[in-house]
FISE-639142 format. One record per residue (C-alpha): x, y, z. Coordinates in nm, 3 decimals. Layout:
<pts>
(pt (X Y Z)) ...
</pts>
This chain:
<pts>
(pt (-0.927 -2.397 2.349)) (pt (-0.845 -2.024 2.331)) (pt (-0.555 -1.913 2.112)) (pt (-0.452 -1.547 2.098)) (pt (-0.336 -1.388 1.776)) (pt (0.001 -1.326 1.943)) (pt (0.152 -1.397 2.284)) (pt (0.409 -1.139 2.392)) (pt (0.390 -1.208 2.764)) (pt (0.547 -1.555 2.763)) (pt (0.884 -1.467 2.604)) (pt (0.910 -1.151 2.813)) (pt (0.852 -1.331 3.141)) (pt (1.193 -1.499 3.129)) (pt (1.388 -1.175 3.082)) (pt (1.207 -0.934 3.314)) (pt (1.444 -0.967 3.608)) (pt (1.756 -0.924 3.391)) (pt (1.617 -0.614 3.225)) (pt (1.494 -0.464 3.551)) (pt (1.842 -0.503 3.699)) (pt (1.984 -0.306 3.406)) (pt (1.713 -0.043 3.443)) (pt (1.822 0.007 3.803)) (pt (2.178 0.062 3.684)) (pt (2.066 0.325 3.434)) (pt (1.855 0.493 3.702)) (pt (2.171 0.522 3.909)) (pt (2.397 0.663 3.635)) (pt (2.122 0.865 3.458)) (pt (2.242 0.773 3.106)) (pt (1.888 0.774 2.972)) (pt (1.963 0.916 2.626)) (pt (2.237 0.753 2.419)) (pt (2.528 0.618 2.618)) (pt (2.677 0.269 2.645)) (pt (2.350 0.076 2.615)) (pt (2.254 0.237 2.283)) (pt (2.608 0.219 2.145)) (pt (2.639 -0.149 2.235)) (pt (2.305 -0.234 2.078)) (pt (2.393 -0.048 1.758)) (pt (2.716 -0.244 1.725)) (pt (2.547 -0.576 1.795)) (pt (2.255 -0.511 1.562)) (pt (2.485 -0.401 1.279)) (pt (2.675 -0.728 1.321)) (pt (2.348 -0.925 1.324)) (pt (2.246 -0.761 0.994)) (pt (2.593 -0.810 0.841)) (pt (2.639 -0.436 0.797)) (pt (2.905 -0.195 0.915)) (pt (2.678 0.053 1.091)) (pt (2.346 0.076 1.274)) (pt (2.181 0.396 1.394)) (pt (1.909 0.371 1.658)) (pt (1.612 0.603 1.609)) (pt (1.274 0.656 1.772)) (pt (1.068 0.428 1.546)) (pt (1.058 0.252 1.212)) (pt (0.875 0.533 1.035)) (pt (1.148 0.779 1.129)) (pt (1.407 0.527 1.010)) (pt (1.268 0.549 0.656)) (pt (1.212 0.926 0.656)) (pt (1.554 1.013 0.796)) (pt (1.726 0.777 0.553)) (pt (1.552 0.935 0.255)) (pt (1.635 1.284 0.382)) (pt (1.998 1.187 0.437)) (pt (2.010 1.060 0.078)) (pt (1.875 1.391 -0.049)) (pt (1.540 1.243 -0.158)) (pt (1.272 1.508 -0.118)) (pt (1.059 1.764 -0.298)) (pt (0.993 1.676 -0.663)) (pt (1.120 1.320 -0.621)) (pt (0.914 1.002 -0.641)) (pt (0.966 0.679 -0.450)) (pt (0.825 0.343 -0.562)) (pt (0.626 0.179 -0.281)) (pt (0.416 -0.141 -0.283)) (pt (0.047 -0.066 -0.233)) (pt (0.003 -0.350 0.020)) (pt (0.214 -0.223 0.306)) (pt (0.146 -0.051 0.637)) (pt (0.072 0.315 0.582)) (pt (0.396 0.414 0.760)) (pt (0.600 0.318 0.454)) (pt (0.415 0.576 0.247)) (pt (0.384 0.841 0.518)) (pt (0.760 0.834 0.576)) (pt (0.814 0.910 0.207)) (pt (0.570 1.200 0.226)) (pt (0.731 1.328 0.548)) (pt (1.064 1.343 0.364)) (pt (0.897 1.570 0.108)) (pt (0.886 1.312 -0.173)) (pt (0.585 1.149 -0.338)) (pt (0.506 0.779 -0.288)) (pt (0.417 0.609 -0.616)) (pt (0.222 0.294 -0.542)) (pt (0.287 -0.019 -0.746)) (pt (0.124 -0.358 -0.763)) (pt (0.274 -0.685 -0.648)) (pt (0.319 -1.046 -0.756)) (pt (-0.008 -1.239 -0.717)) (pt (0.155 -1.530 -0.532)) (pt (0.422 -1.377 -0.306)) (pt (0.247 -1.036 -0.271)) (pt (0.594 -0.876 -0.306)) (pt (0.718 -0.620 -0.558)) (pt (0.899 -0.743 -0.868)) (pt (1.100 -0.562 -1.136)) (pt (0.791 -0.580 -1.358)) (pt (0.558 -0.417 -1.105)) (pt (0.820 -0.153 -1.027)) (pt (0.856 -0.074 -1.399)) (pt (0.488 0.022 -1.413)) (pt (0.542 0.307 -1.166)) (pt (0.867 0.441 -1.310)) (pt (0.885 0.803 -1.428)) (pt (1.160 1.055 -1.491)) (pt (1.115 1.174 -1.131)) (pt (1.173 0.834 -0.966)) (pt (1.468 0.849 -0.726)) (pt (1.429 0.551 -0.496)) (pt (1.269 0.211 -0.437)) (pt (1.127 0.098 -0.105)) (pt (1.090 -0.281 -0.129)) (pt (0.891 -0.410 0.168)) (pt (0.983 -0.752 0.308)) (pt (0.619 -0.828 0.385)) (pt (0.521 -1.082 0.654)) (pt (0.896 -1.149 0.704)) (pt (0.934 -1.278 0.345)) (pt (1.223 -1.100 0.173)) (pt (1.211 -0.944 -0.171)) (pt (1.514 -1.120 -0.326)) (pt (1.791 -0.875 -0.413)) (pt (1.902 -0.977 -0.762)) (pt (1.608 -0.848 -0.967)) (pt (1.557 -0.532 -0.764)) (pt (1.928 -0.447 -0.766)) (pt (1.945 -0.492 -1.142)) (pt (1.636 -0.274 -1.189)) (pt (1.778 -0.002 -0.964)) (pt (2.113 -0.005 -1.141)) (pt (1.945 0.014 -1.480)) (pt (1.751 0.325 -1.379)) (pt (2.005 0.485 -1.142)) (pt (1.785 0.447 -0.834)) (pt (1.868 0.397 -0.467)) (pt (1.718 0.109 -0.270)) (pt (1.605 0.158 0.090)) (pt (1.474 -0.169 0.233)) (pt (1.169 -0.159 0.456)) (pt (1.264 -0.456 0.673)) (pt (1.031 -0.372 0.962)) (pt (0.885 -0.724 0.949)) (pt (1.198 -0.915 0.853)) (pt (1.448 -0.916 1.141)) (pt (1.688 -1.198 1.060)) (pt (1.546 -1.303 0.722)) (pt (1.790 -1.414 0.451)) (pt (1.757 -1.441 0.074)) (pt (1.977 -1.575 -0.206)) (pt (2.189 -1.305 -0.366)) (pt (2.246 -1.482 -0.696)) (pt (2.288 -1.829 -0.839)) (pt (2.591 -1.900 -0.620)) (pt (2.382 -1.993 -0.320)) (pt (2.522 -1.705 -0.114)) (pt (2.258 -1.540 0.104)) (pt (2.219 -1.184 0.225)) (pt (2.050 -1.061 0.539)) (pt (1.742 -0.838 0.529)) (pt (1.849 -0.474 0.539)) (pt (2.193 -0.536 0.392)) (pt (2.150 -0.522 0.015)) (pt (2.010 -0.172 -0.031)) (pt (2.204 0.144 0.041)) (pt (2.029 0.115 0.379)) (pt (1.781 -0.107 0.560)) (pt (1.519 0.027 0.800)) (pt (1.367 -0.155 1.096)) (pt (1.089 -0.110 1.348)) (pt (1.114 -0.244 1.702)) (pt (0.745 -0.203 1.778)) (pt (0.658 -0.455 2.054)) (pt (0.487 -0.701 1.820)) (pt (0.787 -0.736 1.587)) (pt (1.019 -1.038 1.589)) (pt (1.262 -0.810 1.772)) (pt (1.031 -0.589 1.974)) (pt (1.105 -0.328 2.238)) (pt (0.895 -0.245 2.542)) (pt (0.778 0.066 2.362)) (pt (0.873 0.223 2.032)) (pt (1.209 0.209 1.859)) (pt (1.373 0.174 1.521)) (pt (1.707 0.154 1.344)) (pt (1.881 0.207 1.013)) (pt (2.159 -0.027 0.904)) (pt (2.408 0.052 0.628)) (pt (2.763 -0.001 0.507)) (pt (2.793 0.368 0.418)) (pt (2.970 0.550 0.702)) (pt (2.883 0.896 0.568)) (pt (2.516 0.805 0.533)) (pt (2.508 0.667 0.888)) (pt (2.665 0.988 1.014)) (pt (2.407 1.206 0.835)) (pt (2.117 0.998 0.967)) (pt (2.258 1.017 1.320)) (pt (2.289 1.393 1.287)) (pt (1.937 1.442 1.149)) (pt (1.798 1.229 1.434)) (pt (1.979 1.443 1.692)) (pt (1.868 1.797 1.606)) (pt (2.124 1.829 1.326)) (pt (2.425 1.805 1.558)) (pt (2.739 1.642 1.422)) (pt (2.988 1.436 1.620)) (pt (3.280 1.632 1.758)) (pt (3.110 1.972 1.741)) (pt (2.968 2.193 2.011)) (pt (2.639 2.079 2.169)) (pt (2.467 2.392 2.034)) (pt (2.611 2.375 1.684)) (pt (2.364 2.238 1.429)) (pt (2.482 2.163 1.076)) (pt (2.148 2.028 0.948)) (pt (1.780 2.096 1.007)) (pt (1.724 1.787 1.216)) (pt (1.485 1.679 1.486)) (pt (1.459 1.454 1.788)) (pt (1.440 1.085 1.693)) (pt (1.663 0.896 1.933)) (pt (1.647 0.541 2.066)) (pt (1.609 0.542 2.444)) (pt (1.869 0.363 2.652)) (pt (1.596 0.167 2.829)) (pt (1.466 0.031 2.498)) (pt (1.822 -0.046 2.386)) (pt (1.871 -0.261 2.696)) (pt (1.554 -0.459 2.622)) (pt (1.656 -0.500 2.257)) (pt (2.009 -0.615 2.345)) (pt (1.873 -0.886 2.571)) (pt (1.611 -0.998 2.319)) (pt (1.860 -0.992 2.032)) (pt (2.046 -1.282 2.195)) (pt (1.725 -1.489 2.173)) (pt (1.622 -1.378 1.824)) (pt (1.807 -1.641 1.615)) (pt (1.652 -1.929 1.810)) (pt (1.311 -1.757 1.813)) (pt (1.328 -1.730 1.434)) (pt (1.419 -2.099 1.412)) (pt (1.110 -2.176 1.618)) (pt (0.896 -1.949 1.396)) (pt (1.014 -2.146 1.093)) (pt (0.931 -2.473 1.269)) (pt (0.579 -2.355 1.355)) (pt (0.535 -2.228 0.997)) (pt (0.632 -2.574 0.870)) (pt (0.377 -2.740 1.096)) (pt (0.114 -2.492 0.978)) (pt (0.204 -2.555 0.613)) (pt (0.145 -2.929 0.654)) (pt (-0.171 -2.889 0.861)) (pt (-0.328 -2.640 0.621)) (pt (-0.223 -2.836 0.312)) (pt (-0.422 -3.131 0.447)) (pt (-0.729 -2.909 0.411)) (pt (-0.627 -2.764 0.075)) (pt (-0.545 -2.420 0.221)) (pt (-0.219 -2.263 0.095)) (pt (-0.011 -2.010 0.286)) (pt (0.129 -1.689 0.146)) (pt (0.482 -1.828 0.141)) (pt (0.834 -1.693 0.087)) (pt (0.995 -1.727 -0.253)) (pt (1.225 -2.027 -0.316)) (pt (1.554 -2.004 -0.129)) (pt (1.435 -1.734 0.112)) (pt (1.473 -1.803 0.485)) (pt (1.179 -1.595 0.601)) (pt (1.164 -1.433 0.942)) (pt (0.796 -1.542 0.943)) (pt (0.671 -1.233 1.121)) (pt (0.315 -1.315 1.019)) (pt (0.143 -1.628 0.894)) (pt (-0.108 -1.534 0.625)) (pt (-0.367 -1.723 0.423)) (pt (-0.613 -1.601 0.161)) (pt (-0.979 -1.691 0.212)) (pt (-1.310 -1.595 0.052)) (pt (-1.568 -1.439 0.281)) (pt (-1.296 -1.329 0.519)) (pt (-1.506 -1.138 0.771)) (pt (-1.750 -1.425 0.810)) (pt (-1.457 -1.666 0.851)) (pt (-1.302 -1.437 1.114)) (pt (-1.630 -1.432 1.304)) (pt (-1.647 -1.812 1.314)) (pt (-1.284 -1.836 1.425)) (pt (-1.351 -1.583 1.698)) (pt (-1.642 -1.797 1.820)) (pt (-1.396 -2.087 1.840)) (pt (-1.161 -1.878 2.058)) (pt (-0.910 -1.809 1.781)) (pt (-0.767 -1.460 1.743)) (pt (-0.685 -1.327 1.395)) (pt (-0.560 -1.011 1.222)) (pt (-0.568 -0.851 0.878)) (pt (-0.248 -0.703 0.732)) (pt (-0.374 -0.489 0.559)) (pt (-0.746 -0.440 0.478)) (pt (-0.707 -0.123 0.267)) (pt (-0.418 -0.081 0.021)) (pt (-0.229 0.245 0.065)) (pt (-0.338 0.387 -0.270)) (pt (-0.702 0.349 -0.162)) (pt (-0.654 0.528 0.170)) (pt (-0.827 0.867 0.187)) (pt (-0.494 1.037 0.256)) (pt (-0.360 0.928 -0.084)) (pt (-0.674 0.898 -0.294)) (pt (-0.675 1.127 -0.598)) (pt (-0.836 1.137 -0.942)) (pt (-0.514 0.976 -1.071)) (pt (-0.515 0.686 -0.826)) (pt (-0.415 0.377 -1.028)) (pt (-0.595 0.047 -1.039)) (pt (-0.369 -0.211 -0.877)) (pt (-0.579 -0.526 -0.904)) (pt (-0.351 -0.775 -0.727)) (pt (-0.311 -0.561 -0.414)) (pt (-0.679 -0.469 -0.417)) (pt (-0.801 -0.828 -0.440)) (pt (-0.551 -0.953 -0.182)) (pt (-0.672 -0.689 0.062)) (pt (-1.017 -0.853 0.061)) (pt (-0.881 -1.206 0.119)) (pt (-0.572 -1.200 0.340)) (pt (-0.609 -1.329 0.694)) (pt (-0.332 -1.346 0.954)) (pt (-0.359 -1.652 1.178)) (pt (-0.232 -1.696 1.536)) (pt (0.144 -1.729 1.524)) (pt (0.429 -1.709 1.777)) (pt (0.753 -1.902 1.835)) (pt (0.629 -2.113 2.125)) (pt (0.300 -2.213 1.961)) (pt (0.219 -2.581 2.018)) (pt (0.143 -2.832 1.744)) (pt (-0.202 -2.904 1.891)) (pt (-0.280 -2.531 1.878)) (pt (-0.180 -2.522 1.511)) (pt (-0.399 -2.824 1.440)) (pt (-0.693 -2.660 1.620)) (pt (-0.658 -2.345 1.410)) (pt (-0.627 -2.541 1.084)) (pt (-0.931 -2.757 1.157)) (pt (-1.149 -2.461 1.255)) (pt (-1.032 -2.256 0.959)) (pt (-1.127 -2.538 0.721)) (pt (-1.469 -2.569 0.888)) (pt (-1.524 -2.192 0.866)) (pt (-1.433 -2.179 0.498)) (pt (-1.665 -2.470 0.425)) (pt (-1.945 -2.303 0.618)) (pt (-1.907 -1.967 0.444)) 
</pts>
């Protein structure tokens, strides 16, 4: 049996003809930048995230940078960032002119907590970038209380959490990923739960003024209602293409059911791996994860990966080097963040996609157990 790490072709096959028909329509009217397709997607995605506004941008990295710039976060400011995230989270902070301050994470969930954030706090801290890693949300209550206590803004990095929900408080009410901070940022890279056929991103927010500033910064500093060659801000070009918006609109209709299927497959994996004594990196209690990735922690990871590869099983590592240990950010003041550093040597992402079969899950679990025993 051969099992790829991910299978993007199967879900796309069923929508190709619909999308191609819309592409032909755009080719005829030439509304390639902005226009009805982008506006419709923004409205629909804002509704999906339970926010008032969504602004399409070129990619998820730009979504973070432009949001920070629109909030006035820049030179001299510090932003708290988990060390175990994709480098884009940190590079977006740096691109905005601020300094990413890397913090450690909880040893079980691998997510930031108020305690780990406290360790990075200084008088220059302006913002927090909680990352909803692997699709598992950082619950809002603790982070919101921490931010309020220290007068900080929260910008959620929800690039892996399209459609995740978490409890807001003890009432049982849940909030959608991207909706509890002042803004939530998303990537639509093809491998995401909601992936485009190229690059794309979005910012969601309830703040109309913030949405307007982000839209302006992403469009060369133009503001709505002014002359095409009038530029209020120093902006740049970071716009979501109409063609990508059409793909995203079509795929958004399938996303809720795809997430249900991801949760089903994750449940099957949980049971299959538990039978071999292998725990998953799981969401916190009450969180309805988007299950973007399915991650275990194993000793001798590279040897295990090699054995799985021999068995026809694709794997990934997210991420092998914590951000604070990357050459771009390494300094003589680089902190020791032991949880993130140890996790980086152990985490292994297993094959995972909504239409994965139970026998495929069983095959992965059995071969993983054999590999661990061998190593």
